[in-house]
C-alpha positions as CSV (number, residue, x, y, z in Angstrom):
1,M,0.1,0.1,0.0
2,T,1.3,3.5,-0.8
3,I,0.2,6.7,1.1
4,F,0.0,9.7,-1.2
5,C,0.4,13.2,0.3
6,L,-1.1,15.9,-1.7
7,D,0.8,19.2,-2.2
8,S,-1.1,22.5,-2.3
9,N,-1.0,22.5,-6.2
10,I,-2.8,19.3,-6.6
11,V,-5.4,20.1,-3.8
12,S,-6.1,23.3,-6.0
13,F,-6.4,21.2,-9.1
14,Y,-9.0,19.0,-7.3
15,M,-10.8,22.1,-5.9
16,R,-11.2,23.5,-9.4
17,K,-12.7,20.1,-10.3
18,N,-9.7,18.8,-12.6
19,Q,-11.0,15.4,-13.8
20,Q,-7.5,13.9,-14.3
21,I,-6.8,14.6,-10.4
22,I,-10.2,13.5,-9.4
23,Q,-10.2,10.3,-11.4
24,R,-6.4,9.4,-10.1
25,L,-7.3,10.3,-6.6
26,H,-10.4,7.8,-6.7
27,F,-8.3,5.3,-8.6
28,E,-5.9,5.3,-5.7
29,L,-8.4,5.0,-3.0
30,D,-10.0,2.2,-4.8
31,H,-7.0,0.4,-5.2
32,G,-6.4,0.3,-1.5
33,N,-3.9,3.3,-1.2
34,E,-4.2,6.2,0.9
35,V,-4.4,9.8,0.2
36,L,-4.0,12.7,2.7
37,I,-3.6,16.3,2.5
38,G,0.0,17.7,3.6
39,P,-0.1,20.1,6.7
40,I,1.5,22.8,4.7
41,A,-0.9,22.2,1.9
42,Y,-3.7,22.5,4.2
43,Y,-2.3,25.9,5.3
44,E,-1.6,27.2,1.9
45,V,-4.9,26.3,0.7
46,K,-6.8,27.5,3.6
47,R,-5.2,30.8,3.8
48,G,-5.9,31.3,0.0
49,F,-9.7,30.9,0.2
50,M,-9.8,33.0,3.5
51,A,-7.8,36.0,1.8
52,I,-10.5,36.0,-0.9
53,N,-13.6,35.4,1.3
54,A,-14.3,32.2,-0.6
55,N,-16.4,30.8,1.9
56,T,-18.2,28.1,-0.2
57,R,-14.9,26.8,-1.6
58,L,-13.4,26.9,2.1
59,K,-16.6,24.7,3.0
60,D,-15.7,22.4,0.2
61,F,-12.1,22.3,1.2
62,Y,-13.2,21.3,4.9
63,T,-15.1,18.6,3.4
64,L,-12.4,17.2,1.4
65,C,-9.9,17.3,4.5
66,K,-12.4,15.4,6.5
67,V,-12.7,12.7,3.9
68,L,-9.0,12.5,3.3
69,G,-7.5,13.7,6.5
70,V,-4.8,16.2,7.2
71,G,-1.3,15.4,8.3
72,Q,0.4,16.9,11.5
73,L,3.7,18.3,11.9
74,D,5.8,17.2,15.0
75,N,9.4,17.8,16.1
76,T,10.7,14.8,14.2
77,I,9.7,16.1,11.0
78,L,10.9,19.6,11.9
79,D,14.3,17.9,12.5
80,I,14.1,16.3,9.3
81,A,13.5,19.7,7.7
82,A,16.3,21.2,9.5
83,E,18.5,18.3,7.9
84,M,17.1,19.0,4.5
85,Y,17.9,22.6,4.7
86,V,21.6,22.1,5.6
87,E,21.8,19.6,2.7
88,L,20.5,22.0,0.4
89,R,22.7,24.7,1.5
90,R,25.8,22.5,1.2
91,K,24.8,21.9,-2.3
92,K,24.3,25.7,-2.8
93,K,20.6,25.1,-3.7
94,T,17.6,26.8,-2.2
95,L,14.0,25.7,-1.8
96,E,11.1,27.7,-0.1
97,D,10.6,26.6,3.6
98,A,7.0,25.4,2.8
99,D,8.5,23.1,0.4
100,I,11.2,21.8,2.7
101,L,8.5,21.2,5.4
102,M,6.4,19.5,3.0
103,A,9.1,17.2,1.7
104,A,10.4,16.4,5.4
105,F,6.8,15.6,6.2
106,C,6.7,12.9,3.4
107,K,10.3,11.7,4.1
108,G,9.8,11.3,7.5
109,H,6.6,9.2,7.1
110,D,7.9,7.3,4.1
111,F,4.8,9.1,2.0
112,T,4.8,9.8,-1.7
113,L,4.5,13.4,-2.4
114,V,2.1,14.3,-5.2
115,T,2.9,17.6,-6.6
116,N,3.0,19.6,-9.8
117,N,6.4,21.1,-8.9
118,T,8.5,17.9,-9.3
119,N,11.4,20.0,-10.4
120,H,11.5,22.0,-7.0
121,F,11.8,18.4,-5.2
122,A,14.4,16.8,-7.6
123,V,17.1,18.4,-5.5
124,L,16.5,16.5,-2.4
125,S,17.6,12.9,-2.0
126,D,15.3,9.9,-0.7
127,L,12.1,11.6,-1.4
128,H,9.5,9.7,-3.3
129,F,7.4,12.2,-5.3
130,C,5.2,12.1,-8.5
131,D,2.9,14.2,-10.4
132,W,-0.8,13.3,-11.2
133,A,-1.2,16.5,-13.4
């Protein structure tokens, strides 16, 4: 069984009713895999809807979160994120903190990150990721 963790761009595609994303999500669930929303994705999507007063979309997002679940950060994940930051800095690479935290969350739980920004995450070692878009 694989556990997929959705990045904010994939959640956004889903919320905009992208059929490719919806079908893939249902396919994975129907085949015994788990899908959850990453904690950073939760924050990014929620703040976006709140900023534009998209209350109906926010309500739909909460429903999706209830169905899939939302991952939680803890100190272990924050430690992994700090190690990733150092790894990137030594390689003279940069990545947004939100991306590092999302990658650390997935790496720490051995989840597969589902993102449309695979090039952002390619600089990290030992991270499983894919693009459903």
